[in-house]
C-alpha positions as CSV (number, residue, x, y, z in Angstrom):
1,X,0.0,0.0,0.0
2,X,1.2,3.5,-0.9
3,X,1.4,5.9,2.0
4,X,1.6,9.7,1.5
5,X,3.6,11.2,4.4
6,X,4.0,14.9,5.3
7,X,7.7,14.6,4.4
8,X,7.1,13.2,0.9
9,X,7.8,15.6,-1.9
10,X,5.3,15.8,-4.7
11,X,6.6,17.0,-8.1
12,X,4.1,18.0,-10.8
13,X,5.2,18.2,-14.4
14,X,3.9,21.5,-15.8
15,X,3.9,20.3,-19.5
16,X,1.6,17.6,-20.7
17,X,3.1,14.2,-21.6
18,X,2.3,11.5,-24.1
19,X,0.2,9.0,-22.2
20,X,1.5,6.1,-24.2
21,X,4.7,6.4,-22.1
22,X,5.2,3.7,-19.5
23,X,7.2,3.5,-16.3
24,X,10.7,3.6,-17.9
25,X,9.9,6.6,-20.2
26,X,8.3,8.6,-17.3
27,X,11.3,7.8,-15.0
28,X,13.6,9.2,-17.8
29,X,11.3,12.3,-18.0
30,X,11.8,12.7,-14.2
31,X,15.6,12.8,-14.7
32,X,15.6,15.0,-17.9
33,X,12.8,17.5,-17.3
34,X,12.3,17.6,-13.6
35,X,16.0,17.1,-12.6
36,X,14.9,14.6,-10.0
37,X,15.9,11.0,-9.2
38,X,12.9,8.7,-9.9
39,X,14.2,6.4,-7.2
40,X,14.2,9.1,-4.5
41,X,10.7,8.3,-3.2
42,X,9.2,11.5,-4.5
43,X,5.7,11.3,-6.0
44,X,5.6,12.4,-9.6
45,X,2.4,13.6,-11.2
46,X,1.9,13.9,-15.0
47,X,-1.1,15.1,-16.9
48,X,-2.4,14.1,-20.4
49,X,-2.5,16.5,-23.3
50,X,-6.2,17.0,-23.1
51,X,-6.1,17.2,-19.3
52,X,-8.6,14.3,-18.9
53,X,-6.4,12.2,-16.7
54,X,-3.2,12.1,-14.6
55,X,-0.5,9.5,-14.1
56,X,1.2,9.1,-10.8
57,X,4.7,7.5,-10.4
58,X,6.5,6.7,-7.1
59,X,9.2,4.4,-6.1
60,X,8.7,2.7,-2.7
61,X,12.1,1.0,-2.2
62,X,11.0,-2.3,-3.8
63,X,9.5,-1.2,-7.1
64,X,7.4,1.5,-8.8
65,X,3.8,2.3,-8.1
66,X,2.2,3.5,-11.3
67,X,-1.4,4.8,-11.4
68,X,-3.8,6.4,-13.9
69,X,-6.5,8.6,-12.5
70,X,-9.3,10.0,-14.8
71,X,-10.4,13.5,-14.2
72,X,-14.2,14.0,-14.6
73,X,-15.8,17.4,-15.5
74,X,-18.5,17.9,-12.9
75,X,-19.4,21.4,-13.8
76,X,-22.1,20.5,-16.4
C-alpha cells in the first residue's frame, strides 16, 4: 500500500506528456525535465495533453507504483 507522508515531496510536471509512455519513459522524464531522481521516493504527477487524466509514479524502495486517474468534469 502506498502511504503519503508529510515529508514526501510531490513533483508535478507542468507540461503535458504523451500518455503512451510507461514506467521507464516517465522515469527518464523525471531525470531529464524535472532534474529529480525517480528512485528518491518523491511522488511524480503527469497530466495528459487534453487534461482528462493524470498518471502518478512513485518508487517505494522495492518497485514503482504506477497509477492512472481519470479527471471528470462535474461542472455540467
